[in-house]
C-alpha positions as CSV (number, residue, x, y, z in Angstrom):
1,M,15.2,-17.3,6.5
2,K,13.5,-16.0,9.6
3,R,9.8,-15.9,10.1
4,V,9.8,-12.1,10.3
5,D,11.3,-12.0,6.8
6,L,8.6,-14.4,5.5
7,I,5.9,-12.2,7.0
8,K,7.4,-9.2,5.2
9,E,7.5,-11.1,1.9
10,I,3.9,-12.3,2.3
11,A,2.7,-8.8,3.2
12,A,4.4,-7.3,0.1
13,E,3.0,-10.0,-2.2
14,F,-0.5,-9.5,-0.7
15,E,-0.2,-5.8,-1.4
16,L,0.7,-6.4,-5.0
17,I,-2.2,-8.8,-5.5
18,A,-4.7,-6.4,-3.8
19,N,-3.4,-3.5,-5.9
20,R,-3.8,-5.5,-9.1
21,L,-7.3,-6.6,-8.2
22,S,-8.4,-3.0,-7.3
23,E,-6.7,-1.5,-10.3
24,T,-4.5,0.6,-8.1
25,E,-1.2,2.0,-9.3
26,V,1.5,2.6,-6.7
27,A,3.8,5.6,-7.2
28,T,6.8,6.6,-5.1
29,V,7.2,10.4,-4.6
30,A,10.7,11.5,-3.5
31,S,10.9,14.9,-1.9
32,V,13.3,16.9,0.3
33,V,10.6,17.7,2.8
34,E,7.3,16.1,3.9
35,L,4.6,17.1,1.4
36,E,1.2,18.5,2.5
37,P,-1.9,16.5,1.9
38,Q,-3.1,18.9,-0.8
39,Q,0.2,18.5,-2.7
40,L,0.0,14.7,-2.5
41,A,-3.6,14.8,-3.7
42,E,-2.6,16.9,-6.7
43,I,0.3,14.5,-7.5
44,A,-2.1,11.5,-7.3
45,K,-4.6,13.3,-9.5
46,R,-1.9,13.9,-12.2
47,A,-0.5,10.4,-11.9
48,Q,-4.0,9.0,-12.4
49,K,-4.5,11.2,-15.4
50,L,-1.2,10.0,-17.0
51,T,-1.5,6.3,-16.2
52,G,-5.2,5.8,-16.3
53,P,-5.8,3.4,-13.3
54,K,-8.9,3.7,-11.2
55,N,-6.8,4.3,-8.1
56,V,-3.4,5.8,-7.3
57,K,-1.6,5.1,-4.0
58,L,1.4,7.3,-3.2
59,K,4.4,6.2,-1.2
60,T,6.5,9.1,0.0
61,V,10.2,9.1,0.5
62,I,12.3,11.8,2.1
63,D,15.4,12.1,-0.1
64,K,18.3,14.3,1.2
65,I,20.3,13.6,-2.0
66,I,18.0,15.9,-3.9
67,E,18.8,18.7,-1.6
68,E,22.5,18.1,-1.8
69,F,22.3,18.1,-5.6
70,R,20.3,21.3,-5.5
71,A,22.9,23.0,-3.3
72,L,25.7,21.9,-5.7
73,F,23.7,23.3,-8.7
74,I,23.1,26.6,-6.9
75,K,26.8,26.9,-6.0
76,A,27.8,26.1,-9.6
77,R,25.4,28.8,-10.8
78,I,26.9,31.4,-8.4
79,F,30.5,30.5,-9.3
80,P,30.6,29.6,-13.0
81,S,33.9,28.8,-14.6
82,K,35.4,31.0,-17.3
83,G,35.0,28.2,-19.9
84,G,31.4,29.0,-20.6
85,D,28.9,26.1,-20.1
86,R,31.0,24.2,-17.6
87,F,30.7,25.0,-13.9
88,Q,33.5,25.1,-11.4
89,L,32.7,23.9,-7.9
């Protein structure tokens, strides 16, 4: 194992311990686009209300798969199959 890998592991463990001690819950938010600070603040507020910790830290991830799924769903809605509930792509 390289030293760089060890430093990454140590940093991750340090973050876990620091979050536990400060009663901070970490939540990952996946989105197609980068969210505005106001949107992130609202998400953090709701997460705090649901989970009850003193602090909430958000980690954001840009996820293009969500957009691809959305595009497929819209296409399915535009071109429904004759079978009723099933969609033809």
